[in-house]
C-alpha positions in Angstrom: 69.3 24.0 22.8 70.6 20.6 22.2 73.9 19.8 23.8 77.0 19.0 21.8 80.2 17.9 23.3 82.1 20.0 20.7 80.5 23.2 21.8 81.2 24.2 25.5 79.1 26.6 27.5 82.3 28.7 27.9 82.4 29.3 24.2 78.8 30.4 24.1 79.4 32.8 27.1 82.5 34.2 25.4 80.5 34.9 22.2 77.7 36.6 24.1 80.2 38.7 26.0 82.0 39.9 22.8 78.6 40.7 21.2 77.5 42.5 24.4 80.7 44.6 24.5 80.4 45.5 20.9 76.7 46.5 21.4 77.5 48.5 24.6 80.3 50.3 22.8 78.0 51.0 19.9 75.3 52.3 22.3 77.9 54.5 24.1 78.9 55.9 20.8 75.3 56.9 20.1 74.5 58.2 23.6 77.7 60.3 23.8 77.7 61.1 20.2 78.1 64.8 20.7 80.7 64.5 23.4 82.8 62.0 21.4 82.5 63.9 18.2 85.9 64.9 16.7 87.3 65.4 13.3 90.7 63.9 12.6 93.3 65.3 10.3 92.6 64.2 6.8 95.9 62.6 6.2 95.8 60.8 9.5 92.3 59.4 9.0 93.1 58.5 5.4 96.0 56.3 6.7 93.7 54.6 9.2 90.9 54.2 6.6 93.4 52.7 4.2 94.8 50.3 6.7 91.3 49.2 7.9 90.1 48.7 4.3 93.2 46.9 3.2 92.7 44.6 6.2 89.1 43.9 5.1 90.2 43.4 1.5 93.0 41.0 2.6 90.6 39.0 4.7 88.0 38.9 2.0 90.5 37.7 -0.6 91.9 35.2 1.9 88.5 33.8 2.5 87.9 33.6 -1.3 91.3 31.9 -1.9 90.8 29.6 1.0 87.4 28.4 -0.2 88.6 28.1 -3.8 91.5 25.8 -2.8 89.3 23.6 -0.6 86.4 23.4 -3.0 87.8 20.5 -5.2 88.0 18.2 -2.2 84.6 19.4 -0.6 82.1 20.0 -3.5 79.8 22.1 -1.4 77.5 24.9 -2.7 78.1 26.9 0.5 81.9 26.9 0.1 81.7 27.8 -3.6 79.4 30.8 -3.0 81.4 32.0 0.0 84.4 32.2 -2.3 82.4 34.0 -4.9 80.9 36.5 -2.5 84.2 37.4 -0.8 86.1 37.6 -4.0 83.5 40.1 -5.4 83.4 42.1 -2.1 87.2 42.1 -1.8 87.7 43.6 -5.3 84.9 46.1 -4.9 86.2 47.1 -1.4 89.7 47.6 -3.0 88.0 49.9 -5.6 86.3 51.7 -2.7 89.6 52.2 -0.9 91.4 53.4 -4.0 88.7 55.9 -4.9 88.3 57.2 -1.3 88.7 61.0 -0.9 92.4 61.8 -0.7 93.5 58.6 -2.5 95.2 58.8 -5.9 92.2 57.3 -7.6 91.9 54.5 -10.2 94.7 55.6 -12.5 92.4 56.9 -15.2 89.6 58.0 -12.8 90.0 60.4 -9.9 88.9 59.7 -6.4 85.7 61.2 -5.0 83.5 60.6 -1.9 80.5 59.9 -4.2 82.4 57.2 -6.1 83.9 55.7 -3.0 80.4 55.6 -1.3 78.7 53.9 -4.2 81.5 51.2 -4.3 80.9 50.8 -0.6 77.1 50.4 -0.9 77.5 48.0 -3.9 79.9 45.8 -1.9 77.6 45.9 1.2 74.4 45.1 -0.8 76.1 42.3 -2.7 77.5 40.8 0.5 74.2 41.1 2.4 72.0 39.6 -0.3 74.3 36.8 -1.4 75.0 35.7 2.2 71.3 35.7 2.9 70.6 33.4 0.0 73.5 31.2 0.7 72.2 30.5 4.2 68.5 30.4 3.0 69.0 27.6 0.6 70.2 24.2 1.8 73.7 23.1 1.1 74.2 20.4 -1.5 76.9 18.8 -3.6 77.8 20.6 -6.9 80.0 19.7 -9.8 83.6 20.7 -9.8 83.3 22.3 -13.2 81.2 25.0 -11.7 84.3 26.5 -10.1 85.4 28.0 -13.4 81.9 29.3 -14.2 81.5 31.0 -10.9 85.0 32.7 -11.2 84.0 34.1 -14.6 80.7 35.3 -13.0 82.6 37.0 -10.2 84.8 38.9 -12.6 82.0 39.9 -14.9 79.9 41.1 -11.9 82.7 43.3 -10.6 83.3 44.7 -14.1 79.6 45.6 -14.6 79.3 47.2 -11.1 82.6 49.2 -11.7 81.5 50.3 -15.1 78.1 51.6 -13.9 79.6 53.5 -10.9 82.5 55.0 -12.9 80.6 55.7 -16.1 77.4 57.1 -14.5 78.8 58.6 -11.2 77.4 62.0 -11.9 73.9 60.6 -12.7 73.7 58.3 -9.7 71.9 59.6 -6.6 74.0 61.4 -3.9 74.6 59.2 -0.9 76.8 61.4 1.3 77.2 65.2 1.7 80.5 66.3 3.1 80.0 68.1 6.4 76.4 67.0 6.7 76.5 63.3 6.6 74.7 60.5 4.8 71.5 61.1 2.7 68.2 59.4 3.3 68.8 57.1 0.4 72.2 56.1 1.8 70.5 55.4 5.2 67.6 53.5 3.5 70.1 51.3 1.7 72.0 50.7 4.9 68.8 49.7 6.6 68.1 47.2 3.9 71.6 45.8 4.3 71.0 45.6 8.1 67.7 43.7 7.5 69.4 41.1 5.3 72.3 40.8 7.9 69.8 40.4 10.7 67.7 37.8 8.8 70.9 35.8 7.9 72.0 36.0 11.6 68.6 34.7 12.7 68.8 31.7 10.3 72.3 30.9 11.6 71.0 31.1 15.2 68.2 28.6 14.4 70.7 26.3 12.8 72.9 26.6 15.8 70.0 25.6 18.1 69.3 22.5 16.0 73.0 21.5 15.7 75.5 23.6 17.7 78.7 24.2 15.9 81.6 26.6 16.8 81.6 28.0 13.3 78.0 29.2 13.7 79.0 31.2 16.8 81.8 33.0 14.8 79.5 33.7 11.9 76.8 35.1 14.1 79.4 37.4 15.8 80.5 38.5 12.3 76.9 39.5 11.4 76.5 41.3 14.8 79.6 43.4 14.0 78.4 44.0 10.4 74.9 45.1 11.7 76.6 47.5 14.2 78.9 48.7 11.5 76.1 49.5 9.1 74.2 51.4 11.9 77.3 53.5 12.5 77.6 54.3 8.8 74.1 55.9 9.0 75.3 58.2 11.8 78.5 59.9 10.7 78.4 63.4 9.3 82.0 63.6 8.0 84.0 60.9 6.5 86.7 61.6 9.0 84.7 61.5 12.1 84.7 58.8 14.9 81.5 56.9 13.7 82.9 56.4 10.3 86.1 55.1 11.8 84.3 52.8 14.2 82.1 51.5 11.3 85.2 50.5 9.4 86.7 49.0 12.5 83.6 46.9 13.2 83.6 45.8 9.6 87.2 44.7 9.8 86.4 42.8 13.0 83.4 41.1 11.4 85.6 40.0 8.4 88.0 38.5 10.9 85.2 36.5 12.4 84.0 35.6 9.0 87.4 34.2 8.2 87.6 32.4 11.5 84.1 30.9 11.1 84.6 29.9 7.5 88.1 28.5 8.4 86.6 26.5 11.2 83.7 25.2 9.0 85.8 24.5 5.9 89.2 23.6 7.3 89.4 23.1 11.0 86.2 21.2 11.5 86.8 18.8 8.6 90.4 18.5 9.8 89.3 17.8 13.4 86.7 15.4 12.2 89.2 13.7 10.0 91.7 13.6 12.9 89.0 12.3 15.2 88.0 9.7 12.6 91.6 8.6 12.3 92.0 8.3 16.0 88.7 6.4 16.2 89.9 4.2 13.3 93.2 3.5 15.1 91.3 2.8 18.3 88.9 0.5 16.4 91.8 -1.2 14.6 93.4 -1.8 18.0 90.1 -3.0 19.4 89.6 -5.2 16.3 93.0 -6.7 16.6 92.4 -7.4 20.3 89.1 -9.1 19.4 90.5 -11.1 16.4 93.5 -12.1 18.5 91.2 -13.5 21.2 88.8 -15.2 18.8 88.7 -19.0 18.7 88.3 -18.7 15.0 90.7 -17.8 12.2 90.2 -14.5 10.3 91.6 -13.8 6.9 91.0 -10.6 4.9 91.4 -10.6 1.1 91.6 -7.7 -1.3 89.7 -7.6 -4.6 92.5 -9.7 -6.2 92.1 -12.5 -3.6 95.4 -11.6 -1.9 95.7 -11.8 1.8 95.9 -8.4 3.6 95.2 -9.5 7.2 95.4 -12.7 9.2 94.9 -13.1 12.9 96.8 -15.2 15.4 94.4 -18.0 15.5 94.6 -18.4 11.7 98.4 -18.4 12.0 98.2 -21.1 14.6 95.7 -23.3 12.7 97.6 -23.0 9.4 101.1 -23.2 10.8 102.3 -20.0 9.0 103.7 -16.8 10.2 101.8 -13.6 9.2 104.6 -12.3 6.9 104.6 -15.6 5.0 101.0 -15.1 3.9 100.5 -11.3 3.6 100.3 -10.3 -0.1 100.1 -13.9 -1.2 97.1 -15.2 -3.3 94.8 -17.4 -1.2 94.3 -20.0 -3.8 98.0 -20.5 -4.5 98.9 -20.7 -0.9 96.4 -22.3 1.5 93.0 -23.0 -0.3 92.6 -26.2 -2.3 88.9 -25.7 -3.1 87.8 -29.0 -1.6 89.1 -32.4 -0.8 88.9 -33.3 -4.4 89.4 -29.8 -5.9 86.8 -27.6 -7.5 86.3 -28.2 -11.3 86.8 -24.4 -11.6 87.8 -21.6 -9.2 84.6 -19.8 -10.3 82.6 -22.6 -8.6 84.3 -21.8 -5.3 82.2 -19.8 -2.8 85.3 -17.7 -1.9 85.4 -16.5 -5.6 81.6 -16.1 -5.8 81.6 -13.9 -2.7 83.3 -11.1 -4.6 81.7 -11.8 -8.0 78.1 -12.1 -6.8 78.5 -9.7 -3.8 77.0 -12.4 -1.6 77.9 -13.9 1.7 78.4 -17.7 1.8 78.4 -20.1 4.7 80.2 -23.4 4.0 80.0 -26.2 6.5 82.9 -28.3 5.2 86.0 -27.4 3.2 89.7 -27.7 3.4 92.7 -25.4 3.8 96.3 -26.6 3.3 98.6 -26.2 6.3 102.2 -25.2 5.9 103.3 -28.9 6.3 101.0 -29.9 3.4 98.3 -31.6 5.5 94.7 -30.8 5.0 92.8 -28.8 7.7 89.1 -29.5 7.6 87.3 -26.2 8.2 83.9 -24.5 8.2 83.8 -20.9 7.1 81.7 -17.8 6.4 82.9 -15.6 3.5 81.5 -12.0 3.5 82.1 -9.4 0.8 83.4 -5.9 1.7 81.6 -3.3 -0.4 82.4 0.4 -0.5 80.0 3.4 -0.7 79.9 3.1 -4.5 78.8 -0.5 -4.4 82.2 -1.8 -5.5 83.7 -4.9 -3.9 87.0 -4.1 -2.4 87.7 -7.5 -0.8 86.2 -10.1 1.5 86.5 -11.4 5.0 86.8 -15.1 5.8 86.1 -16.4 9.3 86.9 -20.1 9.6 87.2 -22.7 12.4 88.8 -26.1 12.7 86.2 -28.8 12.5 88.5 -31.8 13.0 86.9 -32.8 16.2 83.4 -32.3 14.8 84.3 -34.5 11.8 85.6 -37.2 14.3 82.4 -36.8 16.2 80.3 -37.0 13.1 82.2 -40.1 12.0 81.5 -41.6 15.4 77.9 -40.8 15.2 77.7 -42.2 11.7 79.4 -45.4 12.8 76.9 -45.7 15.7 74.1 -45.0 13.3 75.2 -47.8 10.9 76.4 -50.4 13.4 74.7 -52.5 16.1 75.8 -51.5 19.6 75.8 -55.1 21.0 77.7 -57.1 18.3 79.4 -54.2 16.5 78.1 -55.6 13.2 76.5 -53.4 10.5 72.8 -52.8 11.2 69.8 -53.0 9.0 70.2 -49.4 7.8 73.8 -50.2 6.7 72.7 -53.4 5.0 70.1 -51.5 3.0 72.6 -48.9 1.8 75.3 -51.6 1.1 72.8 -53.7 -0.8 71.7 -50.6 -2.8 75.3 -50.0 -3.9 75.9 -53.6 -4.6 72.8 -53.7 -6.8 74.2 -50.9 -9.0 77.5 -52.8 -9.4 75.7 -56.1 -10.1 73.6 -54.3 -12.8 76.7 -52.9 -14.5 78.7 -56.2 -14.3 75.7 -58.6 -14.8 76.5 -60.5 -11.6 74.4 -62.1 -8.8 73.6 -61.1 -5.3 72.2 -63.3 -2.6 70.8 -62.5 0.9 70.8 -65.1 3.6 68.3 -64.1 6.3 69.0 -65.9 9.6 66.7 -66.2 12.6 67.8 -68.2 15.6 65.3 -70.9 16.5 63.6 -70.7 19.9 65.9 -67.9 21.0 63.2 -66.8 23.5 63.8 -70.0 25.4 67.4 -69.0 25.9 66.4 -65.6 27.3 63.7 -67.2 29.5 65.9 -70.0 30.8 69.3 -68.2 31.3 68.3 -64.6 31.3 68.9 -61.7 28.9 72.6 -61.3 29.9 73.3 -64.8 28.6 71.1 -64.1 25.6 73.3 -61.1 24.7 76.4 -63.1 25.1 75.0 -65.7 22.8 74.2 -63.1 20.2 77.8 -61.8 20.4 79.1 -65.3 19.9 76.8 -65.9 16.9 78.1 -62.7 15.4 81.7 -63.7 15.9 81.1 -67.2 14.5 79.4 -65.7 11.4 82.3 -63.3 10.9 84.8 -66.2 11.1 83.0 -68.5 8.7 82.2 -65.7 6.2 85.3 -63.4 6.4 84.8 -62.0 2.9 81.0 -61.4 3.2 79.0 -58.5 4.5 77.3 -59.6 7.7 74.7 -57.5 9.6 72.5 -57.8 12.6 69.0 -56.8 11.7 67.7 -56.7 15.2 66.7 -59.2 18.0 68.0 -62.6 16.9 68.0 -61.9 13.2 71.2 -61.7 11.1 71.9 -61.3 7.4 74.8 -62.4 5.1 75.2 -60.6 1.9 76.9 -62.4 -1.0 77.9 -60.8 -4.3 79.5 -62.0 -7.5 79.2 -65.1 -9.7 81.5 -67.5 -7.9 79.6 -68.6 -4.9 77.4 -71.7 -4.1 74.4 -70.5 -2.1 73.4 -74.0 -0.9 76.9 -74.8 0.3 77.2 -71.5 2.1 73.7 -71.9 3.7 74.6 -75.4 4.9 77.9 -74.3 6.2 76.2 -71.5 8.2 73.6 -73.8 9.7 76.1 -76.5 10.6 78.4 -73.9 12.2 75.7 -72.6 14.4 74.6 -76.1 15.3 77.9 -76.5 17.2 77.6 -75.9 21.0 78.4 -72.4 22.2 80.1 -72.1 25.6 78.8 -69.3 27.7 80.2 -68.9 31.3 81.1 -72.6 31.6 77.7 -73.6 30.1 77.2 -75.2 26.8 74.3 -73.8 24.9 72.8 -75.3 21.8 71.1 -73.2 19.1 69.8 -73.8 15.6 68.9 -71.4 12.9 66.5 -71.1 10.1 67.7 -69.4 6.9 65.7 -67.7 4.1 67.4 -66.9 0.8 66.6 -64.5 -2.0 68.7 -64.0 -5.1 69.1 -61.0 -7.5 67.8 -60.7 -10.2 65.5 -63.6 -9.9 63.8 -62.7 -6.7 63.8 -58.9 -7.0 65.7 -55.9 -8.3 65.7 -53.5 -5.3 67.1 -53.8 -1.8 63.8 -53.7 0.1 62.2 -56.4 -2.1 65.2 -58.7 -1.7 65.2 -58.3 2.1 61.5 -58.9 2.3 61.6 -62.0 0.2 64.5 -63.4 2.2 62.5 -62.8 5.3 59.5 -64.7 3.8 61.7 -67.6 2.9 63.1 -67.7 6.4 59.6 -68.0 7.9 58.9 -70.8 5.4 62.0 -72.6 6.7 60.6 -72.3 10.2 57.3 -73.8 9.1 59.1 -76.7 7.5 60.6 -77.6 10.9 63.4 -75.1 11.5 67.2 -75.7 11.4 67.2 -75.6 7.6 67.2 -73.2 4.7 64.5 -72.3 2.2 64.6 -70.3 -1.1 62.1 -67.7 -1.9 59.4 -68.7 -4.4 56.5 -66.9 -5.9 54.2 -69.2 -3.9 55.5 -67.7 -0.7 54.5 -64.2 -1.9 51.0 -65.5 -2.8 50.7 -67.1 0.6 51.8 -63.9 2.3 49.3 -61.9 0.3 46.5 -64.3 1.1 47.5 -64.3 4.8 47.5 -60.5 4.8 44.1 -60.4 3.1 42.7 -63.0 5.6 44.0 -60.9 8.5 42.2 -57.8 7.2 39.0 -59.6 6.4 39.0 -61.4 9.7 38.6 -58.1 11.6 35.0 -57.7 10.3 34.1 -61.4 9.7 32.8 -61.9 13.3 30.7 -58.7 13.2 29.2 -59.8 9.8 28.5 -63.3 11.2 30.7 -64.8 8.5 32.3 -67.2 11.0 29.9 -70.0 11.8 30.0 -73.3 13.8 29.5 -76.8 12.7 29.5 -79.8 15.0 31.0 -83.3 14.7 29.1 -85.8 16.9 31.0 -87.7 19.7 29.6 -91.3 19.9 29.5 -93.6 22.8 31.3 -96.8 21.7 29.0 -99.2 23.5 25.6 -97.6 22.9 26.5 -96.0 19.6 24.5 -93.0 20.5 25.5 -89.3 20.2 26.6 -88.1 23.7 28.7 -85.0 22.8 29.6 -82.5 20.2 32.9 -81.0 19.1 32.4 -77.4 18.0 34.4 -76.5 14.9 34.7 -73.0 13.3 34.0 -72.5 9.7 34.4 -69.3 7.6 32.7 -68.8 4.2 33.7 -65.4 2.8 31.4 -64.0 0.1 34.5 -62.9 -2.0 37.1 -65.7 -1.6 34.8 -68.5 -0.5 35.6 -71.2 2.2 38.7 -70.5 4.2 40.1 -73.6 6.0 39.9 -73.3 9.8 43.6 -74.1 10.3 44.5 -71.2 8.0 42.4 -68.4 9.7 42.9 -69.8 13.2 46.7 -69.5 12.7 46.3 -65.9 11.5 44.1 -65.1 14.5 46.7 -66.7 16.8 49.4 -64.5 15.4 47.6 -61.1 15.5 45.7 -61.6 18.7 42.2 -61.8 17.2 41.9 -65.3 18.5 40.6 -63.9 21.8 37.5 -62.2 20.2 37.1 -65.2 17.8 37.3 -67.7 20.7 34.7 -65.7 22.6 32.4 -65.8 19.6 32.8 -69.6 19.2 32.2 -70.2 23.0 29.1 -67.9 23.0 27.6 -69.5 19.9 28.4 -73.1 21.0 26.7 -72.6 24.4 23.7 -70.9 22.8 23.2 -73.9 20.5 23.7 -76.4 23.3 21.0 -74.6 25.3 18.6 -74.9 22.3 19.4 -78.6 22.1 18.7 -79.0 25.8 15.4 -77.2 25.4 14.2 -79.6 22.7 15.0 -82.7 24.7 18.7 -83.4 24.2 19.8 -82.4 27.7 22.3 -85.2 28.0 24.6 -83.6 25.4 27.8 -81.7 26.2 29.9 -79.6 23.8 33.7 -79.6 23.4 35.5 -76.4 22.4 39.2 -76.0 21.5 41.1 -73.2 23.3 44.3 -71.4 22.4 47.1 -70.3 24.7 46.3 -66.6 24.1 42.7 -67.2 25.4 44.0 -68.9 28.5 46.4 -66.0 29.2 43.5 -63.6 29.4 42.8 -62.6 33.0 39.0 -62.5 32.6 38.7 -65.8 30.7 37.3 -67.9 33.6 34.8 -65.2 34.5 33.6 -65.2 30.8 33.0 -68.9 30.9 31.0 -68.6 34.2 29.0 -65.8 32.8 28.1 -67.7 29.6 27.2 -70.8 31.5 24.9 -68.8 33.8 23.3 -66.9 30.9 22.4 -70.1 29.1 21.5 -72.0 32.3 23.9 -74.8 31.7 25.9 -76.8 34.1 29.7 -76.6 34.0 29.9 -80.3 33.2 28.1 -79.7 29.9 31.2 -77.8 28.7 34.5 -79.5 27.8 37.6 -77.4 27.1 40.2 -79.0 24.7 43.8 -77.9 25.2 46.8 -79.1 23.3 49.9 -80.7 24.9 51.8 -77.5 24.0 49.4 -75.6 26.3 49.6 -78.2 29.0 53.4 -77.9 29.0 53.2 -74.2 29.5 54.6 -73.1 32.8 53.0 -69.7 32.8 51.3 -69.1 36.1 48.3 -67.3 34.6 47.6 -70.3 32.2 47.9 -72.9 35.0 45.7 -70.7 37.3 43.0 -70.3 34.7 42.9 -74.0 33.8 42.7 -74.9 37.5 39.8 -72.4 38.0 37.9 -73.9 35.1 38.3 -77.4 36.7 37.3 -76.0 40.1 33.9 -74.7 38.7 33.2 -78.1 37.1 34.3 -77.6 33.5 35.8 -80.7 32.0 39.3 -80.7 30.6 40.4 -82.7 27.6 43.9 -83.1 26.1 43.6 -82.8 22.3 45.8 -84.7 19.8 47.4 -86.7 22.6 50.7 -88.3 21.8 51.6 -86.2 18.7 53.3 -83.0 20.0 55.4 -84.0 23.0 56.7 -87.2 24.6 56.6 -85.8 28.1 53.4 -86.7 30.1 54.5 -85.0 33.3 51.9 -82.3 32.8 49.2 -84.8 33.8 50.4 -84.3 37.4 49.8 -80.5 37.1 46.3 -80.6 35.7 43.3 -82.7 36.7 42.4 -83.9 33.2 39.1 -85.7 32.4 39.7 -86.9 28.8 42.5 -87.8 26.4 41.7 -87.5 22.7 43.9 -89.8 20.6 45.0 -88.1 17.4 43.7 -89.5 14.2 47.3 -90.3 13.0 47.2 -93.2 15.4 43.8 -94.4 14.2 44.5 -94.2 10.5 46.5 -97.5 10.3 45.6 -99.1 13.6 44.0 -102.0 11.8 46.9 -102.6 9.4 50.0 -101.7 11.3 50.9 -103.8 14.3 53.2 -101.2 15.8 50.5 -98.5 15.7 48.0 -101.0 17.1 50.2 -101.8 20.0 51.0 -98.1 20.7 47.3 -97.2 20.5 46.3 -100.0 22.8 49.0 -98.8 25.3 47.6 -95.3 25.2 44.1 -96.5 25.9 45.3 -98.7 28.8 47.4 -95.8 30.2 44.4 -93.5 30.2 42.1 -96.0 31.8 44.7 -96.7 34.5 44.5 -92.9 35.3 40.6 -93.1 35.3 40.5 -90.9 32.2 38.0 -91.1 29.4 39.4 -91.8 25.9 38.1 -90.4 22.7 39.4 -91.7 19.3 39.4 -89.1 16.5 39.2 -89.8 12.8 37.3 -93.2 12.9 36.5 -93.9 9.3 36.2 -97.7 8.9 34.5 -100.7 10.6 37.9 -102.3 11.2 39.0 -99.2 13.1 35.8 -99.3 15.2 36.2 -103.0 15.9 39.7 -102.4 17.2 38.6 -99.6 19.4 35.7 -101.7 20.8 38.0 -104.6 21.6 40.3 -102.3 23.6 37.4 -100.5 25.3 37.8 -97.0 23.9 35.1 -94.9 25.5 34.1 -92.6 22.7 34.7 -92.2 19.1 34.2 -89.6 16.4 34.8 -89.6 12.7 33.3 -89.8 9.2 32.2 -93.4 9.9 29.4 -91.9 11.9 29.1 -88.3 10.7 31.3 -85.5 9.2 31.0 -82.1 10.8 27.5 -80.7 10.1 25.7 -77.4 10.6 23.5 -76.8 13.6 20.3 -77.4 11.5 21.7 -80.6 10.1 22.7 -81.7 13.6 19.2 -81.2 14.9 17.8 -83.4 12.1 20.6 -86.0 12.8 19.7 -86.1 16.5 16.0 -86.5 15.7 16.7 -89.4 13.3 19.3 -91.1 15.4 18.0 -94.6 16.4 20.0 -94.5 19.6 18.3 -91.4 21.0 17.5 -91.6 24.7 
């Protein structure tokens, strides 16, 4: 049996004890039947019988009235039929009592044992059958209008039974013989009644085992007494004897238990359940108040009319109101403003849609109005309250103050849109600002210009003074730009790049650009040191140079690089040619990746001539690229691209490898006195395996190191990178010759000649071009040749194109010459033919 806190073991024991006593008393009555037999005086027994029956009738009608009154509130089939059964039984028992032997009868009908017994059997059969079927079928809800129908049924049932017994009394079978007892038919009917009672009691017992209830125990006891009562009514011989009396007594007791059980089931248990629910509700309300009071969030409960019915302490604190100032007030009239800018309609507000759509809403940002009129930024969850019928009875709003979160969000947003070092707007902010300005410019038909600034040689500042000083310089540049352009939007794009955004129609771009460059040309004092900086500026203008933010920024960037190419410290406007150059450069960069593998990059050679013997003694290897799609690509163009993207290392390796292979072939056919000169880039010399590569290629082609001359520019020579100096020195140590290319053009300092052991100086063709016509150039060239000879260096003059130039160089004892006067750069096959046909071949 399952345990239930509402049913104690003591109650079960008490029920068993009562049933046991009743059974024992019943058994004692049977065992000592003869000894206990007595016949009471008729008038005395009649009084007892009448009292006991009226007790039963009273209890029956009380049960009926009780159920009838409760039924409208508890629409249960059980309760309705209990009322019907006991109403019928009560009336029939009343007719049985009035028609009992010795009673005055039914006014128009005299009393008789036969009539009284049939009323008795009719009442008992009705009671037994109906109670059985009530318990047999499950309980369910019924309509309240059935109450009237069942009452009419009860009255009609009683009338039909009464009419049959009264009208056909003499024709009905005899049930009791006075002085002899009950007939077999009477006993048979009693046993049927007992069977129904026992079956019903068994069903109640099964229900009790599944779900123990106090009412079930009382009903089971009622059926036990009824069963014993019916057994007793099969044993009496005289209507005035003890068995008959006890039968009526047991029946009365059973009715009392019926009344108690039905009372418990229909009134006490629901009342106790309601009381317990109320207590539980109060406990939960107290518990809820404790929880809501301790919450760090405000709680507001609204009814279906959006009026406030509850508010917790945190909500009072956040809003600045006392509870009594808000209870019963409409939320939208008192504290809710819809949003910072008001909803277009209250129907659009999630707080309204919660009730209308029966849907919970989570809003991350909204506003309530405090008592002092200030706005309280909040995030809230609004949840509908729905009853059992699916109707919305209100809603619950749980909200929290998001003031700190908004401050944090604003701080994060500021950091996301500003540069940490200079506190200027960053690239992201510039893009959004420019996007908005473009919309305004389109509406007002105005101009927009972007000045894209890049500090010249800023890397030298970092390398010379350190990154701390570099950061200080960037801060000063930002401050200076803000001072000279107080009304402009200025941003730091990253590194040493800045942007100035101009909008409107009343600005002079050239004037602003010049002012910017001149301002940054002024010395900047950093920790008692004066630092000089210049800047290159690229300019793009809306709508001429683009109609979207990214295009304008990109075009200004391209113009800035053009300003750097032109010599830096100046400004340059974007032009369509710059776009074409960039496209071509990008295409060359892509094609160059596969050009070496496809053997599109080839070598040609320009002979180096001995000035005295006029014979070819050396070769300068020059790269050439003929692409099948875009044709010949100038060397200075693709070499520059290779320098920028790092492909110069693989390209230089290809040039060296090819040049030495060709030189080996020339040596093998008899020109073993020739050497080859190859230009190197700074990137190649930075490579840690470069010297090993040179040695490997020389060994592979069985060439002496002196047959290879490496040409480096003055820019490379001035480099103070340890790896570059180390690699050049290693090349010199293994016997490779070193030449300074384009000597005298790039830098005025010649101190690097102390660092490197150089073999050759190559005088740039810009000196040779007008050496025969310009006295100043002639004197300078003469001084360069003398200077080199004093250092025991070989001198090679580039770009010799006339006999006058050759005569000058011969007079001043220039060692070697090369130029179109003797031969332009030629392919390897042409070079072989040229060598074979040369009159000065050794």
